[in-house]
C-alpha positions in Angstrom: 64.7 161.7 161.2 62.8 162.1 157.9 62.2 165.5 156.6 59.0 166.4 154.8 59.6 167.2 151.2 58.4 170.7 150.2 55.5 170.6 147.7 56.5 171.9 144.3 55.1 175.3 143.8 52.6 175.6 141.0 52.9 178.4 138.6 50.6 181.3 139.4 47.5 181.3 137.2 47.1 184.2 134.9 43.4 183.7 134.7 40.6 183.1 137.2 37.8 180.6 136.7 34.4 182.2 137.3 30.8 181.2 136.8 27.9 183.0 135.2 24.3 182.3 134.2 23.8 182.2 130.5 20.3 183.4 129.5 20.7 183.3 125.8 23.3 183.2 122.9 23.5 184.0 119.3 25.7 184.5 116.3 24.8 188.2 115.9 25.7 190.7 118.5 22.6 192.6 119.7 22.9 195.7 121.9 21.7 195.0 125.4 19.3 198.0 125.3 17.4 196.3 122.4 16.6 193.1 124.3 13.9 192.8 127.0 15.7 191.1 129.9 12.7 191.7 132.2 13.8 191.5 135.8 17.5 191.2 134.8 17.5 194.5 132.9 20.8 196.3 133.5 22.4 193.1 135.0 23.2 191.3 131.8 26.6 191.4 130.0 27.9 189.9 126.8 30.6 187.2 126.8 32.2 187.0 123.4 34.0 183.8 122.6 37.3 184.4 120.9 37.9 182.9 117.4 34.1 182.4 117.0 31.1 184.4 116.2 29.2 183.4 119.3 27.9 185.9 121.8 26.6 184.7 125.2 24.3 186.9 127.1 25.1 186.4 130.8 23.8 187.4 134.2 26.3 188.3 136.9 29.6 186.7 137.8 30.2 184.2 140.7 33.4 182.9 142.2 31.9 179.4 142.6 29.2 177.2 141.1 27.2 177.0 144.4 26.8 180.8 144.4 25.5 180.8 140.8 23.2 177.9 141.6 21.5 180.0 144.3 20.6 182.7 141.7 19.6 180.3 139.0 16.1 179.6 140.4 15.3 183.3 140.3 16.6 183.7 136.7 14.5 180.7 135.6 11.3 182.7 136.4 11.9 184.8 133.3 14.4 182.6 131.4 13.6 178.9 132.0 16.2 177.9 129.5 19.1 179.6 131.5 22.0 177.5 132.8 25.3 177.9 134.5 28.6 178.1 132.5 32.2 178.6 133.6 34.6 180.9 131.9 38.1 182.3 132.5 38.9 185.9 133.0 42.5 187.1 132.6 44.0 188.6 135.7 45.6 192.0 135.3 
């Protein structure tokens, strides 16, 4: 009788892949209160890319791309250039 071989355990990930909607980016950090985010006011955060001088201004966080896609149409009303990006967040 053949026994099923156990699958090798993968190392637990120390980061989680998430999705967000990028509404703008720039090389200079601008305080969120100084930018008119229209309907997104208070819901935008800054993603700083390590080892670069790029700041991405993002709307919300989503666990999967499909969830982000559902919100993209609404964001496009004020930010037609917005698009979905993925990023990794370190787990505690």
